[in-house]
C-alpha positions in Angstrom: 14.2 -1.2 -9.1 15.3 1.6 -6.5 14.1 0.7 -3.3 14.6 2.4 0.2 15.0 0.1 3.7 14.1 1.2 7.0 14.6 -0.8 10.2 15.6 -0.9 13.9 19.4 -1.2 14.3 18.4 -3.8 17.4 16.2 -6.2 18.1 16.1 -7.8 14.7 15.5 -9.6 12.8 12.1 -7.5 12.1 8.6 -8.5 10.2 8.7 -7.0 6.7 6.2 -4.9 5.4 5.8 -3.6 1.9 5.6 0.2 1.6 3.8 0.7 -1.7 4.2 4.8 -3.0 1.2 7.2 -4.2 0.9 8.3 -8.0 2.9 11.6 -6.8 6.0 9.0 -5.8 8.5 9.1 -3.4 9.4 11.8 -1.6 10.7 13.0 1.6 6.9 12.7 3.5 6.6 9.0 2.0 10.5 8.7 3.4 9.3 10.0 6.6 6.3 7.6 7.0 8.0 4.4 6.2 10.6 5.5 9.0 8.0 6.3 11.4 6.2 2.7 10.5 10.0 1.0 11.0 10.6 2.6 14.5 7.8 0.3 15.8 9.8 -3.0 14.8 9.4 -3.3 11.1 12.0 -4.1 8.0 10.2 -1.8 6.0 11.0 -1.6 2.2 10.0 1.4 0.0 10.3 0.9 -3.7 10.0 3.0 -6.3 7.5 1.4 -8.8 7.5 3.5 -12.0 11.1 1.9 -12.4 9.8 0.3 -15.8 9.3 3.6 -17.3 13.0 5.0 -16.6 15.7 5.5 -13.5 14.5 7.1 -9.9 13.4 11.1 -9.7 11.9 12.9 -7.1 8.8 14.7 -9.3 7.6 18.2 -8.6 4.6 20.0 -9.0 5.2 21.2 -12.4 3.0 20.4 -15.3 5.7 18.3 -17.2 6.0 16.2 -13.8 2.3 15.9 -14.0 2.1 14.6 -17.1 5.0 12.1 -16.9 3.7 10.5 -13.6 0.5 10.0 -15.4 2.1 7.7 -18.4 4.6 5.7 -15.8 1.3 4.7 -13.7 0.8 2.8 -16.3 3.4 0.2 -15.9 2.0 -0.1 -12.0 -0.8 -2.9 -12.2 -2.2 -5.7 -10.0 -0.3 -8.1 -12.4 3.1 -5.9 -12.3 2.9 -5.6 -8.5 3.4 -9.4 -8.0 7.0 -10.0 -10.0 8.0 -6.6 -7.9 7.0 -8.0 -4.5 8.5 -11.5 -5.3 12.1 -9.4 -6.1 11.8 -7.4 -2.8 11.1 -10.4 -0.7 14.1 -12.7 -2.3 16.0 -9.6 -1.6 14.8 -9.5 2.2 15.2 -13.0 2.8 18.9 -12.4 2.1 19.2 -10.0 4.9 19.9 -10.9 8.2 17.6 -7.8 9.5 14.4 -9.2 8.0 12.8 -11.9 9.3 11.2 -15.0 7.2 7.9 -15.6 6.8 4.5 -13.8 6.9 4.8 -9.9 6.0 2.3 -7.0 5.4 1.9 -4.4 3.4 0.4 -1.2 2.5 -1.1 1.0 -0.3 -1.7 4.6 -0.9 -3.9 6.0 -3.7 -2.8 3.5 -6.7 -1.1 1.4 -4.6 -3.7 0.5 -2.6 -5.3 -2.2 -4.5 -1.8 -3.7 -5.3 -1.6 -4.4 -1.1 -4.8 -6.3 -1.7 -3.9 -8.3 -5.0 -0.8 -9.5 -2.8 -2.7 -10.7 -0.8 -4.7 -12.7 -3.2 -1.8 -14.0 -4.6 0.6 -15.1 -1.8 -1.8 -16.1 1.1 0.9 -18.4 2.3 3.6 -15.6 3.6 0.9 -12.1 3.0 -0.8 -11.8 6.5 -1.8 -8.3 6.9 -3.2 -5.8 3.8 -3.8 -2.2 3.8 -5.3 0.1 1.7 -5.1 4.0 2.0 -7.4 5.9 0.4 -7.3 3.1 -2.5 -8.0 3.9 -6.3 -9.2 1.8 -8.8 -10.2 -0.9 -6.5 -12.7 -1.7 -8.7 -11.7 -2.2 -12.2 -12.7 -3.0 -15.6 -10.0 -6.1 -15.9 -9.4 -9.6 -15.0 -7.2 -8.6 -12.4 -9.4 -5.8 -10.3 -8.5 -6.3 -6.7 -11.8 -6.8 -5.9 -12.0 -10.3 -7.9 -11.4 -13.9 -7.1 -10.5 -12.7 -3.3 -11.4 -16.3 -2.0 -7.5 -17.2 -1.6 -6.7 -14.0 0.8 -5.9 -15.2 4.3 -4.2 -11.8 5.1 -6.6 -9.2 6.8 -7.7 -6.5 5.4 -8.1 -2.5 5.9 -9.5 0.2 3.7 -9.4 3.8 4.7 -11.9 5.6 2.0 -12.6 8.9 1.5 -15.7 10.3 0.5 -15.8 12.6 -3.0 -13.0 10.5 -4.2 -13.3 10.3 -8.1 -10.2 7.3 -8.3 -12.6 5.6 -5.5 -16.4 6.4 -6.2 -18.7 5.9 -2.8 -20.8 3.5 -5.0 -18.2 1.3 -5.0 -18.0 0.4 -1.5 -20.6 -2.2 -1.3 -18.6 -4.1 -4.1 -15.8 -3.8 -2.5 -17.0 -5.1 0.9 -19.8 -7.8 -0.9 -16.2 -9.4 -2.1 -14.3 -9.2 1.0 -17.8 -10.4 2.7 -18.6 -13.7 0.0 -14.5 -14.3 0.1 -14.6 -14.6 4.1 -11.8 -11.7 4.3 -11.5 -10.3 7.7 -11.5 -6.9 7.2 -12.1 -3.2 8.7 -13.2 0.3 6.5 -12.7 3.7 7.5 -15.1 5.9 5.5 -14.4 9.6 5.8 -16.3 12.5 4.9 -14.9 15.2 6.1 -11.2 13.9 4.6 -10.2 13.5 0.7 -7.8 11.5 -1.0 -4.3 12.0 0.2 -5.4 12.7 3.4 -2.6 10.3 5.3 0.7 11.9 3.7 1.7 15.1 6.1 2.8 18.4 4.2 0.3 18.3 1.3 -3.3 20.5 1.1 -5.1 17.1 1.1 -3.6 16.1 4.4 -6.1 15.3 7.2 -4.3 14.8 10.7 -7.4 13.1 12.2 -7.9 10.7 9.1 -4.4 10.3 8.9 -3.5 9.3 12.8 -6.2 7.1 12.6 -5.0 5.5 9.7 -1.6 4.8 11.5 -3.5 3.1 14.7 -5.0 0.8 12.7 -2.0 -0.2 10.3 -0.1 -0.5 13.6 -3.0 -2.6 15.5 -3.3 -5.0 12.2 0.8 -5.3 12.1 0.7 -6.5 15.8 -2.1 -8.9 15.2 -0.5 -10.2 12.3 3.1 -9.9 12.1 
């Protein structure tokens, strides 16, 4: 599982943040975002989650690349992410630049729910989970991110865009009622003027105001909990 790691050179060790890619996969914009977070004092790990389907590659916008990505997404699930995270944390625990103990995770698009799934599965270590324009948070499966949240000890942040076919507005009350029933601390921002994919810069979906607010929320939550 090829993983890009970013952290400050000084003042370590730094708390770990897993930075989980969206469906377009790892690309310069996402690397820049991971680096931006790291400069605030974190050990940021950006793993290539499509590794089950083949070696690392950066995808373009061609039809063949789009089809290949859709097939690879089947290997990225709320269950599979648990072993991925265990491997990442095991590596970090043997790196002097990474701090032991609590960690956080930020997930985009297909990985938004994965961050919440990690919080559910690793309550003793996971302290903060951010889902940024998260997709498929409410699934028809036993491992759906909105289920069995009673174990979650982490604080959760949700950035939710209107008119998102991967996260219909009708699913917001399902998600929030599940969080509240489990007593999870959470914040949700709902955007009517931003669309799915608003956070990463450079694309046509980028919305500067919504993206900068996601940075503010992530920094604030990580400071409080890590």
